[in-house]
C-alpha positions, -999 to +999 in steps of 0.1 A: -641-034-359-606-029-371-589+004-360-561+022-376-530+030-356-540+058-332-506+068-320-503+101-338-477+113-313-449+093-298-459+102-263-487+118-244-470+138-216-476+130-179-499+157-165-493+168-130-530+168-125-533+132-135-553+113-162-586+130-153-571+163-165-560+148-198-594+132-203-612+165-197-589+183-221-596+157-248-634+163-243-630+200-243-608+200-274-633+177-291-661+203-286-638+231-299-627+212-330-663+203-339-676+239-337-645+252-355-649+229-385-661+245-417-681+241-438-702+219-416-736+219-434-763+236-415-745+241-382-728+269-364-690+271-372-663+297-373-678+312-404-716+309-397-737+320-367-774+317-360-794+348-350-794+339-313-765+314-310-731+320-324-696+305-326-684+322-295-713+308-274-701+273-283-665+282-275-675+296-241-695+265-233-666+243-242-643+261-219-668+265-190-676+228-187-640+217-180-643+212-142-674+190-147-656+168-174-626+164-150-650+154-122-667+129-146-633+113-153-630+107-115-665+095-109-682+061-109-718+073-107-739+104-106-744+109-144-775+129-139-759+153-114-729+157-137-752+165-166-770+191-146-737+207-135-724+207-171-756+225-183-754+250-155-717+258-161-724+261-199-752+286-193-733+305-166-707+315-192-727+323-223-761+336-233-767+318-266-789+291-251-784+253-255-751+245-272-740+211-260-768+192-242-765+161-265-727+162-264-727+163-226-750+132-226-724+113-246-692+128-232-700+122-195-704+084-195-675+081-220-653+103-197-663+081-167-653+050-187-620+066-197-613+075-161-619+039-150-595+026-177-569+051-166-571+041-130-566+005-140-536+014-161-522+034-132-525+004-109-502-015-132-475+011-130-482+028-163-470+064-161-493+081-186-526+074-202-536+068-238-564+046-251-545+020-271-555+009-305-582-018-303-595-006-269-622+017-283-648-010-280-637-015-243-643+022-237-678+021-253-687-011-234-677+005-201-696+037-209-727+015-217-723-002-183-723+032-165-753+043-185-772+011-176-764+016-139-781+050-137-807+056-110-841+073-106-822+103-092-802+105-124-835+107-143-847+135-120-814+154-124-818+149-162-852+166-161-837+195-141-809+199-167-834+196-195-856+223-180-826+247-176-813+241-211-847+244-228-837+216-252-857+209-284-866+172-282-894+148-287-912+146-254-912+112-237-948+102-239-950+085-205-931+114-188-937+148-203-904+166-203-923+199-201-943+188-170-928+200-137-947+173-119-931+145-140-903+140-115-928+128-089-940+102-114-904+092-120-898+085-084-931+068-079-924+044-107-886+042-100-877+052-136-840+054-142-823+077-167-815+046-188-852+037-188-859+072-203-833+066-230-849+032-237-883+049-242-867+075-265-843+054-285-866+050-315-867+087-323-836+102-306-801+095-319-784+103-286-808+081-266-801+053-292-764+056-286-769+052-249-790+020-253-771+005-282-736+009-268-722+041-284-714+025-317-719+056-339-694+074-316-669+047-324-677+049-361-670+086-360-637+082-343-625+055-368-636+077-397-616+107-384-585+086-377-586+069-411-590+102-429-561+118-410-539+088-417-548+088-454-546+125-457-512+134-444-495+106-424-468+081-432-456+051-413-424+057-394-405+032-373-399+044-338-388+028-306-414+004-294-430-002-328-445+014-359-465+045-353-479+072-376-467+108-375-485+136-393-467+160-416-496+185-418-530+191-403-561+181-422-582+180-390-608+204-404-613+183-436-614+151-414-642+166-393-662+178-424-658+145-442-668+125-412-698+148-405-710+142-440-704+105-437-723+101-404-751+124-417-755+102-448-757+070-428-779+080-399-810+102-399-804+133-378-831+132-351-827+169-343-839+177-378-866+151-375-878+168-343-877+203-357-891+194-391-901+159-400-886+125-410-888+134-447-867+164-442-841+144-422-841+118-449-836+144-476-806+159-458-790+124-453-795+116-490-779+149-501-749+142-479-746+107-493-748+119-528-719+144-522-697+117-507-705+090-533-698+113-562-664+122-547-654+087-538-665+073-572-641+098-588-612+079-573-600+109-553-581+104-521-584+121-488-556+144-498-579+157-526-608+165-504-606+202-513-622+193-546-655+185-530-656+216-508-674+239-532-703+214-534-703+211-496-704+249-493-734+250-515-751+223-494-742+243-463-758+275-477-790+256-485-794+242-450-786+275-434-811+293-455-838+268-446-826+268-409-820+231-410-793+222-385-781+186-380-774+191-343-775+154-333-748+145-359-726+173-344-729+157-310-718+123-324-688+140-341-678+155-307-679+121-291-659+106-320-633+133-318-631+127-280-624+090-285-598+097-313-580+123-291-579+097-262-564+074-287-535+098-294-547+118-323-526+149-327-523+172-356 
């Protein structure tokens, strides 16, 4: 996979708290940028709320989870415990229910991988940390290793987190997520968290990311960076090589565009769970039609505003039908996280 130049700022400052703080801030900002992006068809954003869950609930959750994300960046194991802590922190600061369960499942192993890379960079004398262009696959590969190394206790902690968050998911047939006694079965059969994801990979987008190596997260990161570069960046020769600097923002459009792109390419399993596969396929087809019509017109990223009225109409349709592509939103958060680690600034 070829990546665009990710050095959108000439330097990421040295944080007194170290690389773990930077990694946690990137994850936190990724959650905030995703929920702020509008129009993001069917999902909560700065202009749309649900009856029981609103924009501010997502903001509170994004802020509350910072200590857990920083701990993840310093950890080499304990994904299940980190997930449970993230869910508990999220719920301690807002009353809107589950906001980021799927995002936490993606961000925690990715943050652990980023922390490992940063420690290696530090050992070579590098003063600051930025994920260099071309290293995204390395990040995903290391996150996959952490995921594969999960234990039975991680699976038990996942069940505890799941019960607290009251997540809407397809139940794992062999181990009913709504059965309090399932944890005893997990221990008896020594089932790891990765094993649970393997069981669920066929009908859950986040589980599929875990078992297939976080490829869609990489796809989202690349799309965001490419859009930003095409939208408002120009090459400028600086000391140490050629980097890209942005003359404007465009991050909202980049997130909306990438959201549509990912939704068109991958069936959203949250919709599939809440409704059925046909509804999920319809939503993906509608997103694809919007993008293909715009791209066929020869318009560039700078002209994305031309498609916004059609996106707003699609957004209104999904909101009216209470169809929310929540799994796609989680992928976008992970993609933003990777892009920010790579130096994306706006």
